[in-house]
N, CA, C and O of each residue as an XYZ file, in Angstrom:
372
protein
N     163.619     -0.022    176.261
C     164.817     -0.515    176.775
C     164.359     -1.873    177.321
O     164.997     -2.862    176.960
N     163.203     -2.042    178.248
C     162.998     -3.267    178.702
C     161.984     -4.116    177.831
O     161.090     -3.505    177.245
N     162.072     -5.451    177.719
C     161.347     -6.087    176.972
C     160.516     -7.085    177.985
O     160.998     -7.462    179.053
N     159.315     -7.436    177.558
C     158.392     -8.324    178.192
C     158.871     -9.703    177.937
O     159.140    -10.117    176.810
N     158.960    -10.355    178.959
C     159.211    -11.771    178.506
C     158.044    -12.867    179.320
O     157.472    -12.526    180.356
N     157.874    -13.896    178.807
C     157.053    -15.020    179.337
C     157.952    -16.236    179.512
O     158.734    -16.751    178.713
N     157.636    -16.565    180.771
C     158.352    -17.691    181.486
C     157.278    -18.708    181.562
O     156.220    -18.369    182.092
N     157.418    -19.952    181.086
C     156.470    -20.946    181.458
C     157.033    -21.817    182.589
O     158.160    -22.286    182.435
N     156.365    -22.067    183.683
C     156.788    -22.989    184.771
C     155.859    -24.085    184.770
O     154.638    -23.924    184.767
N     156.414    -25.154    184.772
C     155.533    -26.529    184.967
C     155.774    -27.133    186.295
O     156.912    -27.032    186.753
N     154.852    -27.756    186.986
C     155.034    -28.357    188.225
C     154.510    -29.847    188.066
O     153.436    -30.106    187.523
N     155.288    -30.715    188.543
C     154.973    -32.078    188.539
C     153.994    -32.530    189.612
O     154.161    -31.976    190.699
N     153.171    -33.270    189.551
C     152.328    -33.633    190.586
C     153.157    -34.159    191.691
O     154.202    -34.722    191.363
N     152.860    -34.069    192.960
C     153.695    -34.661    194.090
C     153.797    -36.174    193.838
O     152.877    -36.796    193.306
N     154.863    -36.704    194.209
C     155.014    -38.199    194.121
C     154.409    -38.677    195.364
O     154.390    -38.051    196.424
N     153.862    -39.959    195.125
C     153.146    -40.700    196.246
C     154.259    -41.316    197.150
O     155.180    -41.962    196.651
N     154.161    -41.120    198.366
C     155.104    -41.532    199.159
C     155.163    -43.000    199.337
O     154.082    -43.572    199.478
N     156.317    -43.751    199.355
C     156.284    -45.007    199.568
C     155.815    -45.457    200.988
O     155.050    -46.400    201.191
N     156.427    -44.582    202.035
C     156.000    -44.920    203.348
C     154.980    -43.783    203.922
O     155.219    -42.637    203.540
N     153.894    -43.967    204.777
C     153.282    -43.135    205.212
C     153.709    -42.133    205.894
O     154.761    -42.297    206.512
N     153.115    -41.001    205.963
C     153.819    -39.754    206.699
C     153.417    -39.972    208.179
O     152.501    -40.742    208.466
N     154.045    -39.351    209.023
C     153.729    -39.442    210.514
C     152.290    -39.173    210.850
O     151.750    -39.853    211.722
N     151.599    -38.181    210.186
C     150.323    -37.748    210.452
C     149.326    -38.976    210.198
O     148.344    -39.147    210.920
N     149.602    -39.713    209.260
C     148.576    -40.713    208.775
C     148.860    -41.947    209.273
O     147.929    -42.750    209.335
N     150.062    -42.311    209.681
C     150.488    -43.576    209.979
C     150.442    -43.951    211.527
O     150.439    -45.086    212.001
N     150.410    -42.794    212.172
C     150.477    -43.040    213.884
C     148.847    -42.945    214.124
O     148.273    -41.889    213.856
N     148.265    -43.852    214.534
C     146.920    -43.890    214.939
C     146.924    -44.368    216.280
O     147.328    -45.509    216.504
N     146.487    -43.568    217.276
C     146.559    -43.918    218.706
C     145.830    -45.035    219.036
O     146.395    -45.866    219.746
N     144.609    -45.257    218.651
C     143.935    -46.273    218.890
C     143.502    -47.156    217.669
O     142.355    -47.084    217.228
N     144.466    -48.008    217.125
C     144.080    -48.842    215.995
C     143.050    -49.498    216.269
O     142.859    -49.728    217.463
N     142.021    -50.031    215.232
C     140.973    -50.992    215.382
C     141.318    -52.185    214.986
O     140.547    -53.110    215.239
N     142.367    -52.407    214.380
C     142.719    -53.763    213.922
C     143.592    -54.678    214.726
O     143.961    -55.761    214.272
N     143.943    -54.223    215.986
C     144.555    -55.063    216.975
C     146.026    -54.720    216.898
O     146.782    -55.248    217.714
N     146.492    -53.898    216.009
C     148.096    -53.722    216.104
C     148.220    -52.363    216.669
O     147.234    -51.631    216.764
N     149.425    -51.997    217.053
C     149.890    -50.592    217.717
C     150.820    -50.024    217.080
O     151.577    -50.654    216.341
N     150.900    -48.719    217.281
C     151.905    -48.049    216.506
C     153.456    -48.134    217.288
O     153.613    -48.445    218.468
N     154.380    -47.830    216.463
C     155.663    -48.101    216.991
C     155.841    -47.493    218.315
O     155.376    -46.383    218.571
N     156.560    -48.255    219.235
C     156.861    -47.661    220.618
C     155.603    -47.807    221.602
O     155.523    -47.036    222.559
N     154.747    -48.656    221.413
C     153.484    -48.828    221.998
C     154.020    -49.852    223.390
O     154.783    -50.801    223.210
N     153.526    -49.507    224.649
C     153.666    -50.167    225.647
C     152.377    -50.512    226.194
O     151.662    -49.616    226.643
N     151.993    -51.753    226.206
C     150.658    -52.342    226.752
C     150.432    -52.175    228.298
O     149.306    -52.116    228.792
N     151.595    -52.103    229.018
C     151.540    -52.033    230.318
C     150.908    -50.763    230.986
O     150.112    -50.767    231.925
N     151.417    -49.668    230.320
C     151.023    -48.270    230.655
C     149.987    -47.850    229.599
O     149.572    -46.699    229.730
N     149.479    -48.586    228.552
C     148.730    -47.944    227.417
C     149.236    -46.720    227.034
O     148.567    -45.696    227.170
N     150.396    -46.719    226.547
C     151.187    -45.482    225.957
C     152.133    -45.677    225.041
O     152.360    -46.848    224.739
N     152.777    -44.787    224.490
C     153.705    -44.809    223.492
C     154.921    -44.070    224.071
O     154.824    -43.052    224.757
N     156.198    -44.735    223.700
C     157.309    -43.984    224.049
C     157.852    -43.643    222.841
O     158.045    -44.534    222.013
N     158.206    -42.203    222.532
C     158.626    -41.585    221.531
C     159.991    -41.109    221.780
O     160.210    -40.435    222.786
N     161.116    -41.455    220.791
C     162.345    -41.085    220.901
C     162.381    -39.727    220.213
O     162.024    -39.528    219.052
N     162.906    -38.712    221.159
C     163.067    -37.425    220.439
C     164.083    -37.236    219.535
O     165.200    -37.647    219.850
N     163.906    -36.642    218.364
C     164.824    -36.503    217.466
C     165.493    -34.940    217.474
O     165.061    -34.041    218.196
N     166.488    -34.811    216.650
C     167.328    -33.556    216.630
C     166.095    -32.528    215.925
O     165.491    -32.823    214.893
N     165.901    -31.408    216.636
C     164.918    -30.488    216.161
C     163.597    -30.606    216.533
O     162.794    -29.721    216.236
N     163.239    -31.688    217.206
C     161.771    -31.896    217.794
C     161.535    -30.780    218.901
O     162.429    -30.400    219.657
N     160.300    -30.321    218.914
C     159.582    -29.644    220.001
C     158.510    -30.349    220.680
O     158.184    -31.448    220.232
N     157.977    -29.924    221.593
C     156.840    -30.655    222.435
C     155.705    -30.402    221.378
O     154.944    -31.331    221.108
N     155.550    -29.070    220.716
C     154.340    -28.859    220.066
C     154.518    -29.779    218.648
O     153.556    -30.328    218.112
N     155.835    -29.854    218.155
C     155.874    -30.769    216.955
C     155.417    -32.170    217.191
O     154.733    -32.863    216.438
N     155.942    -32.492    218.437
C     155.415    -34.122    218.661
C     153.998    -34.038    219.087
O     153.378    -35.088    218.915
N     153.316    -33.037    219.609
C     152.100    -33.107    219.877
C     151.044    -33.160    218.670
O     149.891    -33.576    218.791
N     151.638    -32.658    217.443
C     150.865    -32.503    216.304
C     150.903    -34.083    215.517
O     150.027    -34.335    214.690
N     151.817    -34.957    215.791
C     151.878    -36.105    215.279
C     150.769    -36.950    215.868
O     150.199    -37.762    215.140
N     150.432    -36.816    217.113
C     149.711    -37.668    217.664
C     148.377    -36.911    218.166
O     148.429    -35.993    218.985
N     147.105    -37.413    217.560
C     145.858    -36.810    217.870
C     145.395    -36.722    219.157
O     145.556    -37.738    219.834
N     144.798    -35.668    219.742
C     144.398    -35.401    221.105
C     145.598    -35.097    221.877
O     145.354    -34.874    223.062
N     146.733    -35.032    221.566
C     147.979    -34.523    222.336
C     148.080    -33.059    222.399
O     147.826    -32.382    221.403
N     148.452    -32.509    223.562
C     148.783    -31.081    223.675
C     150.070    -30.878    224.299
O     150.407    -31.806    225.034
N     150.852    -29.945    224.207
C     151.976    -29.613    224.794
C     151.935    -29.849    226.347
O     152.801    -30.466    226.967
N     150.660    -29.198    226.967
C     150.594    -29.465    228.420
C     150.405    -31.024    228.857
O     150.861    -31.376    229.945
N     149.796    -31.874    228.093
C     149.551    -33.206    228.327
C     151.264    -33.817    228.361
O     151.763    -34.344    229.355
N     151.846    -33.641    227.292
C     153.137    -34.008    227.273
C     154.013    -33.765    228.395
O     154.691    -34.612    228.977
N     153.923    -32.328    228.684
C     154.775    -31.896    229.897
C     154.375    -32.639    231.220
O     155.208    -33.046    232.031
N     152.981    -32.777    231.360
C     152.685    -33.578    232.614
C     152.863    -34.977    232.744
O     153.100    -35.491    233.837
N     152.746    -35.736    231.511
C     153.152    -37.138    231.462
C     154.442    -37.385    231.584
O     154.695    -38.528    231.966
N     155.509    -36.563    231.349
C     156.949    -36.644    231.457
C     157.642    -35.762    232.486
O     158.855    -35.925    232.618
N     157.030    -34.855    233.227
C     157.429    -34.203    234.588
C     158.283    -33.145    233.753
O     159.293    -32.730    234.321
N     158.047    -32.732    232.671
C     158.756    -31.574    231.750
C     158.423    -30.200    232.326
O     157.236    -29.875    232.289
N     159.232    -29.418    232.808
C     158.743    -27.992    233.224
C     159.053    -27.108    232.016
O     158.318    -26.141    231.814
N     159.872    -27.305    231.360
C     160.376    -26.208    230.201
C     160.597    -27.096    228.962
O     161.103    -28.218    228.952
N     160.182    -26.475    228.045
C     160.402    -27.285    226.813
C     161.819    -27.435    226.251
O     162.064    -28.213    225.329
N     162.707    -26.693    226.815
C     164.132    -26.666    226.433
C     164.768    -27.939    227.207
O     165.891    -28.366    226.942
N     163.967    -28.463    228.138
C     164.468    -29.838    228.681
C     164.561    -31.009    227.696
O     165.253    -32.002    227.924
N     163.844    -30.843    226.611
C     163.918    -31.990    225.417
C     165.074    -32.112    224.741
O     165.546    -31.155    224.128
N     165.556    -33.100    224.772
C     166.982    -33.518    224.184
C     166.889    -34.707    223.233
O     166.213    -35.691    223.532
N     167.581    -34.618    222.060
C     167.609    -35.719    221.240
C     167.954    -36.936    221.749
O     168.947    -36.909    222.476
N     167.412    -38.038    221.580
C     167.594    -39.415    222.130
C     166.704    -39.698    223.371
O     166.341    -40.833    223.680
N     166.394    -38.605    224.037
C     165.401    -38.853    225.174
C     164.011    -39.454    224.761
O     163.281    -39.103    223.835
N     163.822    -40.519    225.749
C     162.358    -41.124    225.282
C     161.168    -40.360    226.313
O     161.242    -40.235    227.536
N     160.246    -39.977    225.551
C     159.177    -39.397    226.270
C     157.943    -40.234    226.189
O     157.692    -40.780    225.115
N     157.059    -40.409    227.321
C     155.783    -41.094    227.163
C     154.621    -40.184    226.673
O     154.533    -38.994    226.974
N     153.686    -40.894    225.844
C     152.722    -40.299    225.238
C     151.497    -41.180    225.644
O     151.362    -42.308    225.168
N     150.633    -40.664    226.507
C     149.605    -41.456    227.154
C     148.515    -41.356    226.089
O     148.282    -40.304    225.494
N     147.807    -42.588    225.859
C     146.754    -42.951    225.020
C     145.408    -42.938    225.780
O     144.366    -43.234    225.195
């Protein structure tokens, strides 16, 4: 009653991104004298604008050396649910 069928699946190699991903483009301490977006030389920090769906954990993963606790402390955040889209948070370097 049942017949065996073979299905061939092909996968194209991933396309090279034309712009770098956040993990590779955001280096906290660049050696070439440039700074990442949102850099403020007065506080030696980055101001990051929170996007819809962001969490402290997701943001901390984009910046090497950052943790949820560091972000909370730098911004006076008690609860992660205080994070709102459009809000600017400080990321200390």
